[in-house]
Every structure is written in C-alpha cells, then in structure tokens.
KEMARDO-532311 format. One line per 2 residues: their letters; for each residue x, y, z of N, C-alpha, C. Coordinates in nm, 3 decimals. Layout:
REM residues N
A = X,Y,Z,X,Y,Z,X,Y,Z | ...
This chain:
REM residues 332
TT = 9.202,5.517,13.180,9.101,5.430,13.103,9.147,5.413,12.956 | 9.074,5.316,12.892,9.117,5.295,12.751,9.098,5.424,12.659
SE = 8.999,5.501,12.683,8.973,5.611,12.591,9.084,5.714,12.611 | 9.136,5.742,12.741,9.238,5.834,12.766,9.369,5.783,12.710
VI = 9.393,5.652,12.695,9.504,5.596,12.632,9.508,5.623,12.494 | 9.402,5.620,12.427,9.382,5.623,12.284,9.403,5.777,12.254
VD = 9.344,5.866,12.318,9.367,6.017,12.295,9.506,6.050,12.314 | 9.574,5.995,12.423,9.715,6.033,12.447,9.804,5.986,12.326
AL = 9.758,5.858,12.273,9.827,5.809,12.160,9.818,5.881,12.034 | 9.691,5.937,12.015,9.665,6.010,11.902,9.737,6.143,11.900
QN = 9.738,6.201,12.031,9.809,6.330,12.037,9.955,6.319,12.028 | 10.024,6.210,12.061,10.156,6.168,12.043,10.189,6.170,11.900
VQ = 10.101,6.093,11.837,10.102,6.076,11.683,10.111,6.201,11.622 | 10.021,6.287,11.651,10.012,6.425,11.583,10.136,6.499,11.631
IQ = 10.186,6.503,11.735,10.296,6.575,11.787,10.420,6.541,11.707 | 10.432,6.390,11.689,10.537,6.350,11.619,10.539,6.387,11.461
GV = 10.415,6.389,11.419,10.391,6.435,11.272,10.432,6.585,11.248 | 10.403,6.680,11.348,10.436,6.810,11.341,10.594,6.827,11.355
LK = 10.654,6.761,11.449,10.802,6.765,11.457,10.876,6.710,11.341 | 10.820,6.613,11.280,10.875,6.550,11.141,10.871,6.662,11.045
EI = 10.758,6.737,11.032,10.737,6.839,10.931,10.838,6.956,10.961 | 10.860,6.989,11.080,10.953,7.099,11.120,11.100,7.062,11.085
RE = 11.123,6.927,11.109,11.268,6.880,11.084,11.289,6.886,10.936 | 11.184,6.853,10.847,11.187,6.852,10.700,11.206,6.994,10.658
MR = 11.129,7.098,10.728,11.149,7.233,10.682,11.298,7.287,10.721 | 11.345,7.240,10.834,11.481,7.281,10.874,11.586,7.229,10.762
SQ = 11.563,7.112,10.723,11.652,7.057,10.626,11.649,7.131,10.489 | 11.528,7.169,10.459,11.499,7.241,10.325,11.584,7.376,10.340
FQ = 11.556,7.450,10.447,11.615,7.578,10.463,11.785,7.566,10.479 | 11.827,7.461,10.535,11.969,7.433,10.528,12.022,7.408,10.406
LQ = 11.952,7.333,10.312,11.996,7.299,10.177,12.000,7.451,10.106 | 11.903,7.527,10.122,11.898,7.653,10.056,12.021,7.746,10.106
ID = 12.047,7.735,10.239,12.155,7.827,10.283,12.291,7.767,10.236 | 12.299,7.635,10.218,12.418,7.580,10.157,12.438,7.613,10.027
SL = 12.327,7.606,9.951,12.326,7.633,9.810,12.371,7.774,9.779 | 12.305,7.875,9.867,12.342,8.008,9.828,12.488,8.045,9.880
SH = 12.535,7.981,9.984,12.672,8.008,10.026,12.772,7.945,9.913 | 12.740,7.829,9.867,12.836,7.765,9.781,12.826,7.846,9.646
AS = 12.704,7.897,9.610,12.697,7.962,9.485,12.768,8.098,9.490 | 12.775,8.166,9.610,12.842,8.295,9.615,12.986,8.269,9.597
LE = 13.033,8.142,9.648,13.189,8.127,9.640,13.223,8.094,9.494 | 13.131,8.032,9.426,13.160,8.009,9.282,13.133,8.114,9.191
YS = 13.077,8.221,9.224,13.066,8.331,9.134,13.200,8.374,9.072 | 13.200,8.409,8.938,13.309,8.480,8.892,13.351,8.615,8.962
PN = 13.466,8.657,8.949,13.497,8.783,9.010,13.397,8.899,8.973 | 13.375,8.897,8.827,13.288,8.994,8.775,13.143,8.987,8.832
KR = 13.095,8.863,8.856,12.964,8.851,8.926,12.957,8.889,9.058 | 13.072,8.853,9.137,13.085,8.895,9.284,13.080,9.047,9.289
EL = 13.159,9.113,9.202,13.166,9.262,9.190,13.018,9.313,9.177 | 12.945,9.270,9.071,12.816,9.312,9.042,12.710,9.276,9.159
MS = 12.722,9.160,9.214,12.638,9.114,9.330,12.664,9.221,9.449 | 12.793,9.267,9.477,12.817,9.357,9.573,12.756,9.494,9.558
QF = 12.761,9.539,9.426,12.703,9.661,9.386,12.558,9.657,9.406 | 12.493,9.562,9.359,12.346,9.546,9.384,12.301,9.560,9.528
LS = 12.372,9.486,9.614,12.350,9.475,9.769,12.370,9.606,9.830 | 12.485,9.662,9.787,12.525,9.799,9.843,12.421,9.907,9.812
AG = 12.372,9.906,9.683,12.266,9.998,9.629,12.144,10.004,9.697 | 12.104,9.876,9.768,11.975,9.867,9.834,11.873,9.765,9.770
FN = 11.925,9.700,9.668,11.843,9.597,9.605,11.853,9.475,9.689 | 11.748,9.403,9.685,11.742,9.270,9.763,11.816,9.150,9.694
LD = 11.842,9.055,9.776,11.918,8.929,9.722,11.850,8.865,9.614 | 11.723,8.855,9.620,11.667,8.780,9.519,11.667,8.857,9.375
LA = 11.644,8.988,9.365,11.659,9.049,9.247,11.799,9.056,9.200 | 11.882,9.064,9.296,12.036,9.058,9.243,12.068,8.924,9.179
KR = 12.021,8.823,9.242,12.046,8.680,9.185,11.985,8.670,9.045 | 11.867,8.714,9.034,11.777,8.706,8.912,11.854,8.771,8.795
VI = 11.918,8.890,8.821,11.988,8.962,8.711,12.133,8.889,8.691 | 12.180,8.863,8.790,12.338,8.808,8.786,12.330,8.666,8.712
TK = 12.226,8.597,8.730,12.239,8.457,8.670,12.205,8.477,8.505 | 12.179,8.595,8.472,12.151,8.624,8.328,12.273,8.688,8.262
LP = 12.357,8.732,8.358,12.492,8.803,8.299,12.580,8.705,8.210 | 12.599,8.743,8.077,12.675,8.665,7.988,12.815,8.643,8.054
SD = 12.858,8.515,8.052,12.983,8.477,8.112,13.105,8.546,8.054 | 13.093,8.587,7.934,13.216,8.656,7.883,13.225,8.800,7.896
FS = 13.129,8.858,7.984,13.127,9.007,7.994,13.232,9.045,8.094 | 13.303,9.152,8.062,13.420,9.197,8.155,13.336,9.281,8.272
AK = 13.412,9.308,8.374,13.349,9.393,8.482,13.312,9.522,8.428 | 13.377,9.594,8.318,13.347,9.720,8.278,13.208,9.710,8.202
EA = 13.169,9.588,8.149,13.065,9.569,8.072,12.934,9.530,8.161 | 12.969,9.456,8.266,12.856,9.399,8.350,12.762,9.505,8.409
KP = 12.810,9.604,8.467,12.720,9.716,8.529,12.615,9.766,8.438 | 12.679,9.839,8.320,12.592,9.889,8.218,12.484,9.796,8.175
WA = 12.525,9.670,8.154,12.439,9.568,8.100,12.326,9.551,8.205 | 12.365,9.547,8.332,12.268,9.517,8.440,12.170,9.643,8.443
IN = 12.217,9.764,8.440,12.142,9.883,8.440,12.042,9.881,8.329 | 12.089,9.852,8.206,11.996,9.836,8.096,11.887,9.733,8.109
LL = 11.921,9.615,8.166,11.820,9.507,8.186,11.724,9.567,8.285 | 11.755,9.626,8.398,11.653,9.685,8.495,11.569,9.778,8.441
AK = 11.628,9.862,8.349,11.549,9.972,8.279,11.447,9.920,8.175 | 11.485,9.810,8.116,11.373,9.751,8.016,11.260,9.690,8.112
NL = 11.283,9.654,8.227,11.160,9.610,8.308,11.094,9.705,8.384 | 11.147,9.833,8.374,11.092,9.933,8.457,10.991,10.025,8.372
EV = 10.847,10.025,8.416,10.760,10.090,8.337,10.744,10.236,8.387 | 10.753,10.331,8.305,10.749,10.473,8.357,10.641,10.549,8.246
QE = 10.597,10.661,8.303,10.519,10.757,8.212,10.619,10.827,8.130 | 10.614,10.808,7.994,10.702,10.866,7.911,10.690,11.010,7.883
NE = 10.561,11.067,7.863,10.523,11.210,7.867,10.412,11.222,7.948 | 10.365,11.360,7.963,10.256,11.392,8.055,10.126,11.374,7.987
SE = 10.102,11.336,7.858,9.987,11.346,7.788,9.885,11.262,7.855 | 9.916,11.149,7.924,9.827,11.063,7.967,9.743,11.124,8.091
IM = 9.817,11.205,8.161,9.752,11.275,8.264,9.691,11.415,8.220 | 9.771,11.488,8.138,9.744,11.620,8.099,9.635,11.632,7.994
SH = 9.619,11.537,7.910,9.542,11.539,7.799,9.429,11.467,7.782 | 9.399,11.385,7.898,9.282,11.294,7.887,9.192,11.327,8.008
SS = 9.070,11.321,8.002,8.970,11.335,8.117,8.992,11.216,8.197 | 9.027,11.250,8.337,9.041,11.146,8.427,9.040,11.201,8.561
VY = 9.008,11.100,8.664,9.009,11.133,8.803,9.110,11.048,8.866 | 9.203,11.123,8.943,9.319,11.039,9.009,9.312,11.067,9.157
AL = 9.346,10.952,9.241,9.331,10.966,9.375,9.477,10.928,9.424 | 9.543,11.020,9.497,9.666,10.988,9.567,9.664,10.917,9.701
LG = 9.715,10.806,9.708,9.732,10.736,9.832,9.845,10.716,9.894 | 9.847,10.682,10.026,9.971,10.652,10.091,9.984,10.696,10.238
PT = 10.080,10.658,10.303,10.087,10.685,10.454,10.093,10.847,10.466 | 10.075,10.880,10.607,10.099,11.024,10.645,10.228,11.060,10.616
GV = 10.247,11.185,10.566,10.375,11.254,10.561,10.459,11.219,10.428 | 10.401,11.128,10.330,10.468,11.080,10.225,10.468,11.196,10.116
GK = 10.394,11.307,10.129,10.402,11.421,10.055,10.287,11.425,9.935 | 10.157,11.359,9.966,10.048,11.371,9.868,10.004,11.509,9.845
TT = 9.977,11.595,9.945,9.918,11.714,9.923,10.007,11.805,9.829 | 10.144,11.808,9.862,10.225,11.875,9.792,10.247,11.832,9.666
TI = 10.256,11.702,9.640,10.249,11.637,9.503,10.131,11.681,9.414 | 10.019,11.677,9.478,9.908,11.712,9.398,9.909,11.862,9.355
AK = 9.972,11.946,9.441,9.988,12.085,9.406,10.086,12.108,9.291 | 10.187,12.028,9.294,10.276,12.016,9.170,10.212,11.970,9.053
IA = 10.143,11.869,9.037,10.079,11.821,8.927,9.982,11.935,8.881 | 9.906,11.984,8.954,9.801,12.088,8.949,9.883,12.207,8.873
SR = 9.984,12.250,8.935,10.059,12.354,8.883,10.101,12.343,8.737 | 10.140,12.227,8.712,10.196,12.190,8.573,10.076,12.185,8.473
YV = 9.975,12.141,8.517,9.840,12.140,8.438,9.802,12.289,8.403 | 9.788,12.363,8.516,9.751,12.496,8.489,9.853,12.574,8.392
LK = 9.981,12.562,8.416,10.071,12.622,8.322,10.051,12.584,8.176 | 9.992,12.471,8.148,9.988,12.416,8.012,9.839,12.438,7.968
HG = 9.752,12.433,8.035,9.612,12.437,8.000,9.507,12.533,8.064 | 9.573,12.604,8.160,9.486,12.706,8.231,9.419,12.634,8.345
NQ = 9.333,12.713,8.423,9.267,12.663,8.542,9.124,12.625,8.545 | 9.062,12.632,8.418,8.922,12.614,8.403,8.879,12.468,8.413
DI = 8.966,12.376,8.376,8.928,12.230,8.366,8.988,12.147,8.466 | 9.030,12.200,8.563,9.086,12.117,8.662,9.026,12.154,8.808
AL = 9.008,12.047,8.904,8.953,12.065,9.027,9.036,11.987,9.116 | 9.044,12.024,9.249,9.112,11.954,9.356,8.991,11.905,9.462
VS = 9.018,11.800,9.521,8.914,11.737,9.608,9.002,11.675,9.737 | 8.956,11.719,9.863,9.029,11.659,9.975,8.930,11.578,10.044
TD = 8.974,11.457,10.078,8.894,11.372,10.172,8.963,11.347,10.314 | 9.066,11.453,10.339,9.146,11.444,10.455,9.079,11.520,10.570
TY = 8.978,11.437,10.639,8.913,11.498,10.751,8.966,11.456,10.890 | 9.086,11.372,10.889,9.146,11.324,10.997,9.252,11.425,11.050
RI = 9.320,11.484,10.959,9.439,11.557,11.005,9.396,11.700,11.022 | 9.429,11.768,11.132,9.396,11.907,11.140,9.472,11.996,11.031
GG = 9.400,12.081,10.955,9.446,12.162,10.863,9.468,12.093,10.738 | 9.445,11.972,10.727,9.478,11.883,10.604,9.414,11.951,10.488
HE = 9.284,11.965,10.488,9.199,12.020,10.388,9.252,12.174,10.359 | 9.293,12.248,10.457,9.333,12.388,10.445,9.439,12.399,10.375
QL = 9.548,12.315,10.380,9.675,12.322,10.308,9.626,12.314,10.149 | 9.537,12.215,10.113,9.512,12.204,9.968,9.434,12.318,9.925
RI = 9.360,12.381,10.013,9.273,12.496,9.975,9.361,12.622,9.949 | 9.474,12.643,10.020,9.571,12.741,9.999,9.634,12.738,9.858
YG = 9.674,12.600,9.838,9.730,12.583,9.696,9.615,12.614,9.593 | 9.503,12.572,9.615,9.401,12.606,9.513,9.382,12.744,9.488
KI = 9.379,12.819,9.599,9.361,12.971,9.586,9.479,13.042,9.504 | 9.603,12.986,9.534,9.706,13.034,9.452,9.695,13.011,9.313
LG = 9.649,12.903,9.268,9.637,12.857,9.134,9.513,12.899,9.074 | 9.424,12.941,9.152,9.287,12.972,9.098,9.211,12.852,9.058
VE = 9.238,12.746,9.136,9.161,12.619,9.103,9.057,12.591,9.215 | 8.947,12.549,9.176,8.841,12.511,9.290,8.884,12.397,9.371
VF = 8.854,12.403,9.502,8.887,12.294,9.597,8.755,12.246,9.672 | 8.738,12.127,9.667,8.621,12.058,9.732,8.657,11.978,9.846
AS = 8.568,11.959,9.943,8.600,11.863,10.062,8.473,11.760,10.052 | 8.523,11.637,10.075,8.433,11.515,10.087,8.476,11.426,10.188
KD = 8.378,11.411,10.280,8.415,11.344,10.407,8.372,11.188,10.407 | 8.284,11.159,10.315,8.225,11.018,10.295,8.210,10.987,10.145
VQ = 8.157,10.867,10.125,8.138,10.813,9.985,8.021,10.903,9.921 | 7.917,10.941,9.999,7.811,11.007,9.944,7.856,11.148,9.880
EL = 7.924,11.204,9.985,7.986,11.353,9.935,8.063,11.326,9.812 | 8.142,11.235,9.807,8.245,11.222,9.713,8.181,11.199,9.569
QQ = 8.071,11.118,9.578,7.983,11.094,9.474,7.935,11.202,9.421 | 7.874,11.298,9.489,7.804,11.419,9.458,7.907,11.514,9.399
TL = 8.026,11.529,9.451,8.124,11.624,9.419,8.165,11.574,9.269 | 8.204,11.436,9.254,8.248,11.390,9.120,8.150,11.412,9.013
EQ = 8.018,11.397,9.045,7.906,11.425,8.966,7.913,11.573,8.919 | 7.935,11.671,9.024,7.944,11.804,8.982,8.058,11.837,8.906
LK = 8.162,11.757,8.911,8.288,11.795,8.835,8.304,11.700,8.712 | 8.211,11.646,8.671,8.212,11.550,8.563,8.265,11.614,8.423
DK = 8.254,11.755,8.423,8.306,11.826,8.288,8.435,11.863,8.305 | 8.506,11.838,8.423,8.645,11.887,8.427,8.744,11.775,8.359
KL = 8.843,11.824,8.305,8.943,11.740,8.237,9.036,11.666,8.340 | 9.063,11.722,8.446,9.138,11.665,8.548,9.098,11.687,8.682
VL = 9.070,11.563,8.771,9.033,11.592,8.895,9.133,11.520,8.985 | 9.177,11.586,9.082,9.293,11.512,9.168,9.229,11.500,9.322
ID = 9.226,11.388,9.363,9.177,11.367,9.503,9.289,11.342,9.588 | 9.299,11.433,9.715,9.392,11.411,9.810,9.339,11.318,9.926
MA = 9.379,11.184,9.935,9.324,11.109,10.023,9.391,11.123,10.156 | 9.333,11.094,10.275,9.393,11.103,10.401,9.504,10.999,10.409
GL = 9.610,11.036,10.475,9.715,10.953,10.497,9.704,10.843,10.608 | 9.724,10.716,10.572,9.691,10.620,10.656,9.829,10.516,10.654
SQ = 9.845,10.463,10.772,9.945,10.376,10.783,9.909,10.241,10.712 | 9.997,10.178,10.647,9.956,10.058,10.570,9.912,9.943,10.675
KD = 9.936,9.963,10.803,9.884,9.867,10.902,9.733,9.915,10.945 | 9.704,10.027,10.921,9.564,10.075,10.956,9.462,9.990,10.890
QM = 9.359,9.939,10.967,9.224,9.884,10.906,9.154,9.960,10.813 | 9.166,10.103,10.821,9.094,10.183,10.760,9.130,10.205,10.604
VS = 9.255,10.139,10.576,9.301,10.138,10.439,9.195,10.068,10.349 | 9.140,9.955,10.385,9.037,9.883,10.306,8.918,9.969,10.287
AQ = 8.860,10.042,10.394,8.747,10.140,10.393,8.785,10.250,10.282 | 8.904,10.296,10.301,8.937,10.403,10.209,8.929,10.354,10.054
LD = 8.969,10.249,10.036,8.964,10.177,9.885,8.826,10.161,9.859 | 8.758,10.110,9.952,8.611,10.075,9.912,8.541,10.208,9.884
ML = 8.579,10.315,9.960,8.514,10.458,9.946,8.524,10.491,9.795 | 8.665,10.469,9.750,8.693,10.531,9.620,8.618,10.447,9.511
HE = 8.614,10.320,9.534,8.542,10.222,9.430,8.400,10.254,9.425 | 8.333,10.274,9.541,8.196,10.306,9.541,8.153,10.440,9.492
AN = 8.248,10.524,9.519,8.209,10.676,9.445,8.228,10.670,9.299 | 8.326,10.601,9.248,8.337,10.596,9.105,8.442,10.481,9.088
PD = 8.408,10.364,9.021,8.494,10.271,8.998,8.613,10.308,8.901 | 8.594,10.411,8.821,8.684,10.453,8.715,8.807,10.531,8.770
IK = 8.799,10.565,8.904,8.903,10.657,8.979,9.031,10.584,8.951 | 9.135,10.659,8.922,9.271,10.589,8.903,9.347,10.615,9.032
KI = 9.393,10.519,9.092,9.459,10.517,9.219,9.617,10.516,9.203 | 9.668,10.620,9.235,9.821,10.630,9.245,9.877,10.629,9.387
IC = 9.974,10.555,9.422,10.029,10.540,9.550,10.155,10.624,9.534 | 10.184,10.705,9.652,10.304,10.778,9.681,10.402,10.694,9.757
LN = 10.511,10.668,9.712,10.607,10.589,9.781,10.740,10.673,9.810 | 10.763,10.674,9.951,10.857,10.756,10.013,10.999,10.689,9.984
AS = 11.087,10.754,9.896,11.218,10.687,9.862,11.309,10.664,9.965 | 11.288,10.733,10.082,11.373,10.720,10.196,11.337,10.607,10.292
ST = 11.216,10.539,10.273,11.176,10.435,10.343,11.256,10.305,10.311 | 11.246,10.207,10.397,11.325,10.081,10.365,11.244,10.005,10.283
LD = 11.315,9.905,10.197,11.256,9.816,10.107,11.131,9.740,10.167 | 11.147,9.686,10.298,11.036,9.605,10.345,10.907,9.697,10.374
TL = 10.937,9.828,10.425,10.825,9.901,10.452,10.749,9.948,10.319 | 10.837,9.982,10.209,10.772,10.011,10.088,10.697,9.897,10.021
NN = 10.744,9.790,10.044,10.688,9.661,9.993,10.540,9.646,10.060 | 10.549,9.658,10.187,10.415,9.645,10.273,10.314,9.759,10.236
VS = 10.370,9.871,10.204,10.284,9.982,10.174,10.219,9.970,10.033 | 10.298,9.920,9.934,10.244,9.892,9.809,10.143,9.788,9.803
KA = 10.171,9.681,9.887,10.054,9.569,9.890,9.948,9.601,9.971 | 9.957,9.680,10.066,9.836,9.724,10.144,9.744,9.810,10.060
FA = 9.802,9.884,9.987,9.711,9.991,9.905,9.671,9.928,9.775 | 9.701,9.818,9.740,9.701,9.754,9.611,9.556,9.681,9.599
GR = 9.477,9.678,9.717,9.371,9.592,9.731,9.265,9.608,9.613 | 9.248,9.729,9.567,9.138,9.749,9.441,9.241,9.782,9.327
GL = 9.364,9.745,9.314,9.431,9.786,9.196,9.499,9.922,9.198 | 9.622,9.923,9.153,9.700,10.053,9.141,9.710,10.095,8.996
EG = 9.696,10.219,8.962,9.714,10.262,8.814,9.876,10.289,8.814 | 9.947,10.322,8.929,10.092,10.351,8.919,10.144,10.408,9.056
CI = 10.252,10.483,9.055,10.307,10.529,9.178,10.367,10.658,9.140 | 10.395,10.744,9.253,10.485,10.859,9.237,10.585,10.836,9.344
IT = 10.711,10.837,9.311,10.826,10.829,9.408,10.854,10.957,9.466 | 10.830,10.976,9.596,10.856,11.107,9.656,10.975,11.108,9.735
KV = 11.011,11.237,9.774,11.123,11.257,9.876,11.252,11.206,9.828 | 11.282,11.200,9.695,11.406,11.149,9.640,11.525,11.220,9.690
DE = 11.508,11.348,9.726,11.618,11.430,9.771,11.661,11.395,9.920 | 11.570,11.324,9.974,11.606,11.290,10.111,11.660,11.131,10.128
AI = 11.652,11.063,10.018,11.692,10.920,10.031,11.836,10.903,10.013 | 11.877,10.812,10.097,12.018,10.777,10.096,12.044,10.677,10.002
GL = 11.956,10.596,9.958,11.965,10.490,9.860,11.841,10.472,9.778 | 11.841,10.455,9.660,11.718,10.454,9.574,11.684,10.301,9.534
GG = 11.789,10.204,9.570,11.775,10.068,9.521,11.639,10.003,9.572 | 11.601,10.035,9.705,11.490,9.986,9.771,11.365,10.023,9.688
VI = 11.344,10.137,9.675,11.205,10.185,9.603,11.201,10.122,9.448 | 11.328,10.128,9.388,11.321,10.067,9.263,11.291,9.917,9.260
NV = 11.353,9.853,9.353,11.329,9.705,9.375,11.169,9.676,9.384 | 11.109,9.746,9.480,10.963,9.735,9.511,10.879,9.764,9.379
VL = 10.918,9.873,9.293,10.850,9.911,9.183,10.861,9.787,9.092 | 10.975,9.728,9.071,10.997,9.630,8.967,10.930,9.492,9.021
QN = 10.941,9.468,9.152,10.898,9.346,9.204,10.735,9.340,9.205 | 10.670,9.455,9.220,10.540,9.455,9.211,10.473,9.516,9.075
KI = 10.552,9.549,8.983,10.524,9.580,8.847,10.427,9.703,8.857 | 10.480,9.801,8.927,10.410,9.926,8.943,10.461,10.041,8.839
KI = 10.384,10.105,8.766,10.424,10.207,8.677,10.464,10.327,8.756 | 10.574,10.403,8.725,10.619,10.521,8.781,10.565,10.648,8.696
YY = 10.497,10.731,8.753,10.452,10.846,8.702,10.542,10.967,8.714 | 10.583,10.985,8.829,10.670,11.122,8.858,10.765,11.077,8.974
LT = 10.877,11.159,8.967,10.969,11.161,9.094,10.950,11.309,9.143 | 10.946,11.313,9.274,10.951,11.456,9.346,11.064,11.455,9.432
NG = 11.130,11.572,9.421,11.267,11.588,9.492,11.289,11.719,9.579 | 11.180,11.753,9.634,11.198,11.877,9.717,11.052,11.927,9.740
QR = 11.050,12.048,9.811,10.913,12.102,9.842,10.866,12.213,9.757 | 10.955,12.257,9.660,10.914,12.373,9.587,10.805,12.327,9.488
VP = 10.696,12.402,9.462,10.592,12.404,9.366,10.597,12.509,9.271 | 10.595,12.466,9.144,10.588,12.327,9.085,10.727,12.266,9.038
ED = 10.836,12.325,9.084,10.965,12.288,9.033,11.003,12.155,9.057 | 10.990,12.108,9.189,11.047,11.974,9.235,10.976,11.851,9.202
IA = 10.922,11.840,9.073,10.875,11.716,9.024,10.916,11.695,8.884 | 10.938,11.578,8.829,10.986,11.548,8.713,10.942,11.408,8.664
LV = 10.946,11.402,8.539,10.927,11.245,8.475,11.052,11.185,8.499 | 11.037,11.046,8.470,11.138,10.963,8.509,11.237,10.929,8.380
DK = 11.367,10.952,8.406,11.462,10.900,8.319,11.507,10.765,8.378 | 11.473,10.651,8.315,11.500,10.529,8.377,11.636,10.501,8.413
IN = 11.730,10.519,8.304,11.866,10.496,8.304,11.929,10.586,8.416 | 11.907,10.705,8.420,11.961,10.802,8.521,11.918,10.760,8.667
LI = 11.791,10.719,8.678,11.747,10.669,8.819,11.820,10.549,8.867 | 11.847,10.456,8.781,11.913,10.330,8.821,12.057,10.361,8.848
EE = 12.110,10.452,8.759,12.258,10.477,8.769,12.266,10.546,8.904 | 12.177,10.645,8.943,12.197,10.716,9.077,12.187,10.611,9.193
AF = 12.102,10.513,9.180,12.095,10.420,9.280,12.222,10.342,9.311 | 12.298,10.304,9.185,12.425,10.236,9.205,12.528,10.339,9.250
SQ = 12.517,10.462,9.218,12.626,10.569,9.267,12.609,10.586,9.409 | 12.491,10.584,9.449,12.473,10.609,9.607,12.528,10.488,9.686
GA = 12.508,10.362,9.633,12.569,10.254,9.689,12.706,10.242,9.693 | 12.769,10.323,9.599,12.931,10.311,9.589,13.003,10.405,9.683
VK = 12.916,10.499,9.762,12.982,10.574,9.860,13.050,10.503,9.964 | 13.165,10.516,9.983,13.259,10.424,10.062,13.228,10.440,10.209
DR = 13.164,10.526,10.274,13.142,10.532,10.407,13.003,10.493,10.448 | 12.926,10.420,10.359,12.790,10.380,10.388,12.792,10.247,10.475
AS = 12.720,10.249,10.571,12.727,10.137,10.666,12.664,10.005,10.605 | 12.582,10.024,10.497,12.524,9.901,10.442,12.609,9.856,10.305
SV = 12.726,9.900,10.297,12.802,9.861,10.189,12.849,9.714,10.198 | 12.843,9.636,10.093,12.874,9.505,10.094,12.986,9.485,9.977
SP = 13.116,9.452,10.031,13.221,9.428,9.934,13.221,9.284,9.875 | 13.286,9.268,9.770,13.293,9.130,9.698,13.349,9.034,9.807
ED = 13.446,9.065,9.878,13.510,8.976,9.975,13.403,8.952,10.090 | 13.303,9.021,10.104,13.213,9.002,10.216,13.091,8.907,10.185
LP = 13.085,8.876,10.065,12.970,8.807,10.014,12.945,8.659,10.090 | 13.052,8.582,10.091,13.012,8.451,10.161,12.961,8.482,10.320
AY = 13.028,8.573,10.392,12.989,8.589,10.513,12.851,8.665,10.520 | 12.826,8.752,10.417,12.686,8.816,10.401,12.577,8.714,10.395
FR = 12.607,8.613,10.296,12.505,8.521,10.280,12.480,8.434,10.414 | 12.587,8.392,10.463,12.583,8.316,10.584,12.497,8.380,10.703
KS = 12.541,8.519,10.719,12.472,8.583,10.835,12.327,8.607,10.788 | 12.285,8.638,10.677,12.154,8.687,10.640,12.068,8.556,10.656
LT = 12.100,8.449,10.600,12.033,8.324,10.588,12.023,8.257,10.724 | 12.131,8.260,10.791,12.139,8.199,10.930,12.033,8.268,11.020
NM = 12.034,8.423,11.011,11.925,8.487,11.088,11.795,8.453,11.049 | 11.766,8.446,10.919,11.638,8.399,10.876,11.607,8.246,10.929
EQ = 11.692,8.160,10.933,11.668,8.024,10.979,11.636,8.024,11.142 | 11.723,8.104,11.213,11.691,8.120,11.349,11.568,8.179,11.374
GI = 11.535,8.280,11.297,11.404,8.353,11.328,11.285,8.251,11.316 | 11.293,8.181,11.213,11.178,8.080,11.161,11.177,7.964,11.243
LQ = 11.300,7.897,11.281,11.311,7.775,11.327,11.362,7.775,11.478 | 11.352,7.890,11.557,11.404,7.892,11.691,11.333,7.806,11.792
HA = 11.197,7.762,11.752,11.128,7.670,11.848,11.120,7.522,11.808 | 11.201,7.501,11.692,11.184,7.366,11.638,11.257,7.267,11.732
C-alpha cells in the first residue's frame, strides 16, 4: 500500500542518516589517529624520551601530551624530567600540615570500596590525634553493618586508644550519634565498603548528607588499582562532593602514575598516604616532589611489562588508537 511505501521510505532515509553520521565519526577518529601518529613522529628526541617516561610510569596519554606540549623547546633531556615533575607538583593539591584535621572541629567520613583500608586508616589518624591531643575530644563511628566483624575491628582499635566507638546503621541513628558527639573536636566515620558499581553508593552519600550536610567526605584510593578503576571510583563517590582523598596501599603499588593521574584529573586534594598495616606508623603527609619522582622511578624499572621506550611510541599510538577505533566502530 501507499502508506507502507511511505513508511519504508522514511525508515530508509533514517538508516541512511545514521550511516552517514557513523561514517563521519569514523572519519573524525581516523583524523585523530593520524594526527597523533604523525605528532609522535615529529616529537624531538627529548620529548619522545619524556613521553615514554610518562607512559611507563602509568600516566595516561592525555596528561602526558598536555605536559609535553608545554615543554620549552630548548630544554635538554636532563632538564625535561625535573621540569615535568615540578609542573605536576604545582598542580597537585595536598594537605601541607595536619592542623586542618587535628586542630579544627570537624566530622570526616571515609568512603571507598571494600578492602581499600578505610578502617585501618581511621585507626592511624585517630592514633596521631591521641598522641597530640589525648583521647577526650575524639570519637569513632562505624556504619559498616554489611561486613561481618566490620564494627568489631573499629571497636578493638578504639579500646586500644581509649576512644569511644559508636555504631549507626541508618540515617536516624547517625543523626542521633552526631548530635551526641557535637562537642567532640574530631569525629571519624567508617563507612561500609561498596563497589563503585553498587547502586547503594548513592544511598550511602544521601545518608551522610541527610545526617549532617557538613560532614566532610574523604575517599580512599588504592594506589595498586588501575587508572581506569580509580577514575571510576572517584567519580562514583563524588556525587555529593569530596573534601579530598587518602592514597592507600602505596607499599603494594607497582606504579603510582595512575593514582596521581586520577587525583590531578579530578582535582582531588590528597590528605595522607598510607604504606603498610602498622598503626600509627604507616601513614604520612604528602611530599609532592618525592611522590611524583617515585612514580617515574617505578616506571624506569627495566623488566616492567608496561614500559614504553621512545622507539615504541609510533607503534604504541597506532595500537592504542586502532584498538579504540575498532572497539567503537566495529559495527559501522
């Protein structure tokens, strides 16, 4: 019939329009691929060397390019790396001293996936506070009702430190607990560990906001996780805003470039690094230069599978970007 012909014609026009858009997208990706491949060949030897160091250290291509395009053309290879480290350090926000946490009345909630080290990190911060100010003005709160023994671990630390520990399973109990603790100088809340993919993340953030919108949220980022995982974690838990982060398990990380990249990319302030299980020894403030230098040093280890030499750059670009193209355009 006439109506069926018209419908078929309209559908055909729509299909042709979609195919045209896909072809245009393919063309744009190809231009980007060609541009990056050619740019890698045009880099000076110094820039190639610096690019390989960035990629080997675990930083992503985008950050590496942003830094290298700013590198003064007359810098030698010896000057390039210190210059890059200083540039990264200038953009890295860290807690310079502990007065922000130790000398002001605040409530902090530690967030993050299961196993990232939240409870142990709270014990370390609490220990440092007790050593400086005694145990009268600090309290610990656990909302971890999911994990067997989760609250008990915090209670053991509290008993050792002589610090009161409270449990709150919902927003009403948390409100009541915080009202009871309003005269304390420091309250640390140990939140239940949740995967960044868990739908309960939003409910957890809502719980904190409803209990007290002034609660400062700090995410724990596992230094040994991949860059993409860390980026997903930070974005998932940033729904109500983040005060900053604590980088945990630094002693287990093969490369620190990924976590530094994520912190820079998402503009997250670093409060502490933790590098072991000992309480309170294995926690420290951040020395920005040392942290970034360590990332580059780890990347320079010769037997690392992820190392990228200057000679590998053209192939690296082609492989990375061709994989991206195939993944996005495989049905075009």
